N, C-alpha and C positions, 0 to 999 in steps of 0.2 A: 846687129846680127851677131849670133854667138858662134864661136869656132871651137872645135875640139882639138886640144893639144895632145898628141899621142905621147910625147915625152913625159909630161907631167900627169896625164890621165885626167885632166880637168877641162872644163868648158870655160873658155874665156871670151870676153866680149871683144869684138873687133874694134870697138871704140875705146877700149882700155878698161882695165879692171877685170875681176873674176866674176863669173856667174851671169851676167846679163845686165849689168848695171851701168857702168859709168856714164855719165853725160846724158844721153837721150833716151834711155830706157829700152833699147833694143829695136823697136819699130816692127818686129815680126809678128805674125798672126799666131803661130804655134798650134800645137795639137789641142791644148786646152781650149783655145778660142774656137777651133773648128768643132770640137765636141759640144761646146756651149751653144754655138749657132745651130748645130744639128738638133740638139735637144729643144731649142726654141722652135725650130721648124716643125718637129714632131708634135710639140704642144699646140702649135697653130693649126696644123692639120687635124689634130684630135678635137680641138675646139670647133672647127668648122663642121666636122662629121657629127659631133654630138648635137650641134644646132640643127643640122639637116635631119638627123634621126628623130629628134623631138618634134620637128615640124611635120615629118611624115606621120608620126603617131597622132598629132593634133588634126592633121588633114583627114586621116582615116576616121577619127571621131566625128568630125564635121560631116563627112560623107554619110556616116551611119545616122546622124541626126536628121539629115535631109531625107534619107530613106524612111526613117521612122515617121517623118511628117507626111510623106506620100502614103504610107500605110494607114495612118490615122485618117487621112482624107478618104481613102478607099473604104475603110471600115465605116466611116460616117455615111457614105453613099449607100452602102448595104443596109445600114441601120435605118435609114430613111425609107428605103424600099420596104423593109420589114414592117415599119410603122404604118406605111400607107396601106399595106395589105391587111394589117390588123384593124385599121380604121374601117376599111371596106367591109370586113367581116362583121365588125361591131354594128355598123349602120344597117347591113343586111339583116342581122339578127334582130335589131330593134324594129325594123320595118315588119319582119315576119311575125314577131311577137305582138306588135300592135295590130297587125292584120288578123291574126288568129283570135285575138281578143275582141275583134270587131270595133276597134277604136280607129277613128279617122285621124289622119296626121294633121290635125289643127289644134291650136291652143297649147295645152301643157305637153302633150307628146312631141309636138313640133319643137317647142322650147327645149325639151330634154335633148332632142337630137341636135339642135343648134348648139347647146351648151357642150355636148360631147365633142362636136366638131371644133368648137372654139378652143376647148382644152387641148385637143389634139394638135391644133395649129400652134398654140403657145408652146406646147412641149417640143414640137418639131423645131420651132424657131430657137428655143433655148439649146436644143441639141446642136443645131447648126452653129450657133454662136460659140458654144463651148468648144466645138471642133475647130472653129476658126481661130480661137484664142490658143488652143493647144498647138496647132500648126504654126501659128505666128511665133509662139515661144520656142518651138523646136528650131525654126529657121533662124531666129535671133541667136540661139545657142550656137548653131552652126556658123553663123557669121562671126561670132566672138571667137570660136575655135580657129577659124581661118585667120583672123587678126593675130591671135596668139602664135599661130604657125609662122606667119611672116616675121613676127617679133623674135621668135626663137632662131630663125635663120639669121636675122640681123645681129642678134646677140652672139651667135657663133662666130660670125665674121669679126665683130668687134673684139671678142675674146682672142681671136687669132692675132689681130694687130697688137693688142695689149700684151701678148706674151713676148713680144720682141723688146718691150721697154721695161 
């Protein structure tokens, strides 16, 4: 412990010697130690807050990806409805044209209508498959963003602890 001597105007150690020194090194915490600890504490809180902020941003991106996946799915449903209506119109037009021409729906005209229907079904299946892949990719992206958010929180806490060492 250091003691101020008013006669000499100097700080002397209670353990002997001037300045803070002799023997045991003082043993006190001091203003410098308190400021150092406060600085480390502020650094730790800053690290935790930065990790949380980064996690919130990543979670918001994940939420947006999931919303995008829902919209892709809805859009696909509407696209399939549109395609079904288009196919109905095409088949009606084919039947009408064959009927006006006096052609019976046997043989080549029937094969043409079957081929049109088959192509429509294949196109619809491909559209459904593409939509499913897009939704799957968007959900996988969202899951990766969620994992990154958890990691950011963890890194913030780890950074806080490491600031004390």
